[in-house]
C-alpha angles and dihedrals in degrees: 000000000000114000098193135086117256112264112252101168136031118215117189133194111227115216118061088000106069088033133026121275086223089077088073101226094130092046089056091048089053092051091051090050090052090049091050092050092048091055097042097043097034094240136132115260089251092052090046092053092048093050093045091050091048094051094046093045089059087074098230097104131049096198140024089243092056089054092048093050092048101042112014104049097252105161130187094277093050089044089062090051088050091053092048091053098041096043109038119182094256095050096110098043091114090066124091133191109285112207093178091055091049092051092047094052092048092047093066091066092207133116111267141195144175127245111190138162088216126088122268095253090059091050092050092051093050094046091047092051091048090051095238104100091117089059092058111040114187095264088063094052117091104195132175095268092050088051091054092252092297110106137161132006095028112110093218089059093055091046091049092051093046090049092053090048093046094225133122117251093242091054095051116076117209119200114194139158094220114082092204091058092051090048090051091051093048088052089067092048096267127151109239139181121197115219103210103177096173099035093250095152112027089162093062107140101230145033109332130180133181097212134019093247089068091066090087092061100033117120137207116253105276094027138291129106122277091218132030 
């Protein structure tokens, strides 16, 4: 007998979830972040990457921006300059309309939203390029500004989003390509599916898929479908 609440809402990560990580968009974002850090902190790109990795690995911060705002004096005005440099207008040009993705999203017949640690303008560009912007109007996009610059995996972020949606954690399914973000969501009682495209964590203790299309046939641990 199924031990989980019926899913009433689908919440998707954006990058490397609605499109393949093999397209390299996130890698390019990471390189731009390292370049920004190198300029601001007067470091080499290699030193910038090492410092960034060290601070994020400590577990206190969910994003590089959160660390910079907390420790490096990045205020709201500089945050906007950061966004402009990290997310240029042509950043999503490698993406193309994805009819199969559109059909898949519509096939679930459930309300849906986006939870991303990126800014809204980035999300809108990506969704427009994929040809699915009409499926995710801005009120359904929970971006890093809307979440007060504290994104995944902070528990207060998940609770804030669930509160705005008016759904219980166990009834809202989050699909994300970062295991830590799924673990954070599950810590508040959320239903999560880890999208592990390259098989990085086969030991992940929960529903795991290698491509988004598998979501329709994924099962809860112990049996039973995730979605009707």
